[in-house]
Backbone as CSV, one residue per row, in Angstrom:
resi,resn,N_x,N_y,N_z,CA_x,CA_y,CA_z,C_x,C_y,C_z
1,ALA,60.363,86.442,180.032,60.696,85.057,180.322,60.716,84.271,179.025
2,ASN,61.589,83.341,178.969,61.689,82.461,177.805,61.007,81.146,178.119
3,ALA,60.380,80.606,177.104,59.752,79.302,177.228,60.113,78.498,175.993
4,SER,60.214,77.230,176.177,60.478,76.383,175.017,59.297,75.450,174.806
5,VAL,59.092,75.120,173.567,58.014,74.221,173.190,58.619,73.110,172.350
6,THR,58.232,71.907,172.629,58.709,70.767,171.864,57.561,70.224,171.030
7,PHE,57.840,69.985,169.759,56.848,69.420,168.854,57.302,68.033,168.430
8,LEU,56.365,67.124,168.316,56.640,65.813,167.763,55.993,65.783,166.384
9,VAL,56.806,65.666,165.371,56.299,65.611,164.008,56.240,64.149,163.606
10,VAL,55.074,63.711,163.204,54.871,62.329,162.809,54.581,62.297,161.312
11,ALA,55.317,61.477,160.607,55.087,61.297,159.176,54.393,59.959,158.963
12,THR,53.577,59.907,157.950,52.904,58.676,157.562,53.149,58.462,156.077
13,PRO,52.878,57.273,155.574,53.025,57.076,154.134,52.210,58.095,153.318
14,GLN,50.992,58.374,153.746,50.163,59.325,153.007,50.679,60.754,153.147
15,SER,51.220,61.109,154.313,51.699,62.477,154.486,52.900,62.765,153.585
16,LEU,53.681,61.745,153.252,54.783,61.929,152.306,54.252,62.364,150.943
17,LEU,53.204,61.708,150.499,52.585,62.047,149.215,52.008,63.455,149.265
18,ASP,51.355,63.789,150.363,50.783,65.131,150.520,51.875,66.201,150.528
19,LEU,52.988,65.923,151.195,54.099,66.878,151.236,54.698,67.071,149.849
20,LEU,54.865,65.988,149.110,55.393,66.080,147.748,54.495,66.975,146.899
21,ASP,53.190,66.756,146.983,52.230,67.590,146.234,52.359,69.061,146.618
22,ARG,52.441,69.318,147.906,52.529,70.705,148.374,53.805,71.378,147.882
23,LEU,54.924,70.692,147.989,56.198,71.277,147.568,56.222,71.546,146.063
24,TYR,55.590,70.676,145.292,55.505,70.901,143.843,54.626,72.117,143.550
25,SER,53.496,72.203,144.240,52.585,73.340,143.999,53.212,74.662,144.439
26,GLU,54.126,74.619,145.400,54.815,75.827,145.858,56.028,76.171,144.992
27,GLY,56.333,75.348,144.002,57.456,75.619,143.113,58.803,75.185,143.654
28,LYS,58.806,74.444,144.741,60.074,73.986,145.306,60.612,72.761,144.571
29,ILE,59.755,72.191,143.762,60.147,71.178,142.769,59.729,71.810,141.443
30,ASP,60.715,72.105,140.590,60.404,72.936,139.423,60.316,72.192,138.097
31,ASP,60.366,70.883,138.141,60.329,70.091,136.912,59.224,69.040,137.045
32,SER,58.264,69.082,136.116,57.133,68.149,136.211,57.567,66.697,136.045
33,GLY,58.595,66.448,135.232,59.085,65.083,135.053,59.673,64.521,136.340
34,ILE,60.427,65.355,137.056,60.997,64.942,138.345,59.874,64.692,139.347
35,TYR,58.921,65.623,139.394,57.773,65.459,140.293,57.040,64.153,139.989
36,ASN,56.751,63.907,138.708,56.013,62.697,138.327,56.777,61.435,138.696
37,SER,58.098,61.460,138.535,58.913,60.309,138.899,58.863,60.054,140.400
38,LEU,58.998,61.117,141.189,58.924,60.974,142.648,57.532,60.527,143.085
39,TYR,56.507,61.110,142.465,55.125,60.739,142.778,54.906,59.256,142.497
40,SER,55.429,58.802,141.350,55.293,57.394,140.972,55.984,56.481,141.984
41,LYS,57.157,56.896,142.455,57.855,56.097,143.469,57.013,55.980,144.744
42,LEU,56.418,57.093,145.166,55.587,57.029,146.377,54.326,56.205,146.144
43,GLN,53.755,56.284,144.950,52.590,55.447,144.636,52.989,53.965,144.676
44,ASN,54.163,53.650,144.133,54.645,52.268,144.173,54.916,51.822,145.608
45,TYR,55.405,52.733,146.430,55.614,52.451,147.846,54.279,52.088,148.507
46,LEU,53.254,52.917,148.267,51.943,52.668,148.858,51.346,51.361,148.350
47,LYS,51.515,51.073,147.061,50.997,49.811,146.508,51.693,48.609,147.138
48,ALA,53.003,48.718,147.309,53.735,47.613,147.948,53.228,47.397,149.375
49,LEU,52.960,48.494,150.088,52.403,48.365,151.440,51.041,47.677,151.406
50,GLU,50.214,48.089,150.456,48.865,47.528,150.370,48.889,46.026,150.118
51,PHE,49.924,45.559,149.415,50.045,44.128,149.145,50.871,43.405,150.201
52,GLY,51.240,44.138,151.259,51.985,43.523,152.346,53.439,43.267,152.017
53,ARG,53.950,43.867,150.958,55.346,43.679,150.551,56.186,44.769,151.218
54,LEU,56.412,44.598,152.503,57.022,45.648,153.307,58.493,45.883,152.976
55,LYS,59.225,44.834,152.710,60.636,45.015,152.343,60.735,45.728,150.998
56,ALA,59.912,45.338,150.051,59.895,46.012,148.743,59.502,47.476,148.910
57,ALA,58.554,47.735,149.803,58.129,49.117,150.050,59.299,49.951,150.551
58,ASN,60.068,49.415,151.488,61.222,50.153,152.000,62.289,50.346,150.930
59,ASN,62.445,49.375,150.041,63.396,49.531,148.942,62.963,50.668,148.011
60,VAL,61.678,50.767,147.751,61.161,51.855,146.916,61.376,53.194,147.619
61,LEU,61.151,53.220,148.919,61.352,54.458,149.676,62.832,54.860,149.673
62,ALA,63.719,53.892,149.726,65.155,54.189,149.630,65.489,54.768,148.254
63,ALA,64.880,54.230,147.205,65.089,54.771,145.855,64.550,56.200,145.758
64,PHE,63.442,56.466,146.434,62.869,57.818,146.501,63.881,58.778,147.126
65,ILE,64.498,58.360,148.221,65.486,59.196,148.905,66.697,59.456,148.004
66,HIS,67.168,58.428,147.321,68.312,58.607,146.419,67.971,59.565,145.274
67,ALA,66.753,59.468,144.753,66.328,60.379,143.679,66.285,61.818,144.185
68,LEU,65.823,62.000,145.407,65.811,63.347,145.995,67.224,63.907,146.113
69,MET,68.131,63.088,146.597,69.515,63.542,146.777,70.138,63.925,145.433
70,ALA,69.797,63.184,144.389,70.356,63.476,143.064,69.845,64.803,142.508
71,GLN,68.651,65.215,142.912,68.051,66.450,142.384,68.194,67.642,143.321
72,SER,68.839,67.433,144.460,68.994,68.501,145.442,69.764,69.676,144.843
73,GLY,69.151,70.843,144.862,69.778,72.034,144.312,69.723,72.119,142.803
74,VAL,69.185,71.098,142.148,69.060,71.095,140.692,67.629,71.465,140.326
75,HIS,66.703,70.547,140.570,65.288,70.809,140.301,64.446,70.811,141.578
76,ILE,65.096,70.555,142.700,64.399,70.553,143.988,65.236,71.378,144.959
77,THR,64.590,72.289,145.667,65.337,73.105,146.624,65.880,72.225,147.742
78,GLN,66.963,72.672,148.341,67.556,71.923,149.454,66.553,71.773,150.596
79,GLU,65.785,72.842,150.842,64.769,72.794,151.908,63.750,71.689,151.649
80,ALA,63.290,71.586,150.403,62.311,70.556,150.058,62.905,69.161,150.197
81,VAL,64.144,69.003,149.743,64.825,67.709,149.870,64.946,67.323,151.340
82,ASP,65.362,68.274,152.161,65.522,67.997,153.590,64.203,67.559,154.228
83,LEU,63.115,68.250,153.888,61.802,67.900,154.458,61.362,66.508,154.024
84,LEU,61.480,66.229,152.734,61.025,64.935,152.214,61.874,63.784,152.749
85,ILE,63.186,63.985,152.802,64.049,62.916,153.322,63.789,62.690,154.806
86,ALA,63.624,63.767,155.551,63.354,63.618,156.985,62.081,62.810,157.211
87,ASP,61.031,63.113,156.459,59.776,62.373,156.614,59.921,60.922,156.163
88,ALA,60.611,60.704,155.045,60.797,59.340,154.553,61.587,58.501,155.559
89,LEU,62.637,59.092,156.109,63.423,58.364,157.115,62.618,58.115,158.381
90,TRP,61.776,59.061,158.758,60.946,58.880,159.944,60.011,57.687,159.740
91,VAL,59.394,57.616,158.569,58.488,56.496,158.278,59.262,55.176,158.327
92,MET,60.453,55.170,157.746,61.252,53.942,157.742,61.677,53.538,159.161
93,ASP,61.951,54.523,159.993,62.435,54.249,161.347,61.320,54.021,162.366
94,HIS,60.087,54.254,161.987,58.954,54.105,162.905,57.901,53.194,162.277
95,PRO,58.143,51.907,162.338,57.235,50.974,161.666,55.799,51.033,162.174
96,GLN,55.596,51.590,163.363,54.214,51.657,163.863,53.338,52.533,162.963
97,THR,53.932,53.524,162.284,53.126,54.343,161.373,52.694,53.517,160.171
98,VAL,53.576,52.623,159.719,53.230,51.750,158.600,52.165,50.760,159.030
99,VAL,52.318,50.218,160.232,51.325,49.271,160.744,49.958,49.950,160.861
100,ALA,49.941,51.181,161.350,48.673,51.918,161.451,48.089,52.155,160.067
101,TYR,48.928,52.492,159.111,48.462,52.702,157.737,47.858,51.415,157.170
102,LEU,48.557,50.294,157.363,48.036,49.012,156.889,46.709,48.684,157.551
103,SER,46.595,48.990,158.827,45.341,48.738,159.546,44.203,49.573,158.973
104,LEU,44.499,50.835,158.633,43.470,51.693,158.028,43.001,51.127,156.695
105,LEU,43.907,50.435,156.004,43.549,49.823,154.725,42.811,48.496,154.931
106,GLY,42.682,48.083,156.178,42.008,46.819,156.461,42.898,45.615,156.230
107,LEU,44.214,45.820,156.266,45.140,44.735,155.977,45.656,44.053,157.232
108,THR,44.853,44.044,158.265,45.239,43.298,159.453,44.804,41.855,159.270
109,GLY,45.541,40.974,159.837,45.209,39.561,159.710,45.397,38.856,161.029
110,PRO,45.456,37.550,160.985,45.650,36.798,162.224,47.080,36.902,162.741
111,TYR,47.950,37.564,161.985,49.334,37.721,162.390,49.546,39.109,162.986
112,ASP,50.633,39.268,163.678,50.981,40.560,164.271,51.761,41.359,163.229
113,LEU,51.135,42.408,162.664,51.776,43.186,161.612,53.098,43.795,162.067
114,MET,53.160,44.256,163.299,54.393,44.850,163.798,55.506,43.807,163.789
115,GLU,55.200,42.608,164.234,56.203,41.543,164.261,56.664,41.203,162.845
116,VAL,55.726,41.105,161.929,56.071,40.813,160.536,56.955,41.914,159.975
117,TYR,56.581,43.156,160.208,57.333,44.291,159.684,58.747,44.323,160.257
118,LEU,58.877,44.157,161.547,60.200,44.179,162.170,61.057,43.016,161.696
119,THR,60.466,41.856,161.485,61.203,40.708,160.981,61.735,40.986,159.582
120,ILE,60.913,41.592,158.736,61.339,41.906,157.368,62.464,42.939,157.382
121,LEU,62.355,43.940,158.246,63.395,44.969,158.316,64.743,44.399,158.755
122,GLN,64.720,43.339,159.544,65.967,42.764,160.049,66.681,41.915,159.012
123,LYS,65.997,41.560,157.938,66.610,40.693,156.903,67.458,41.496,155.951
């Protein structure tokens, strides 16, 4: 008998950084300069989130995706690019993960973070 299983993969801002580290350690990113540049972009993304600059954070994440596309098949395997872009897009498309991340950082306030985030994304 055949059975199917469905998995829901959830990406978070921190899991993107963890995935980047893993792919570099596995040799799927073969240039330390490229790795450092991508790592720096994700660090800047996280810093922008920590300061509540959600639109800036998404702009940094978009730059991260463009950098991945430029290195696809050059210094980063296609598989690694696909994984990182899929996770980055998931985070961008699911603001609740960002809101949860901000909450873990203690950045909740008297405002509704989800409402603020969605308003910024619409601009």
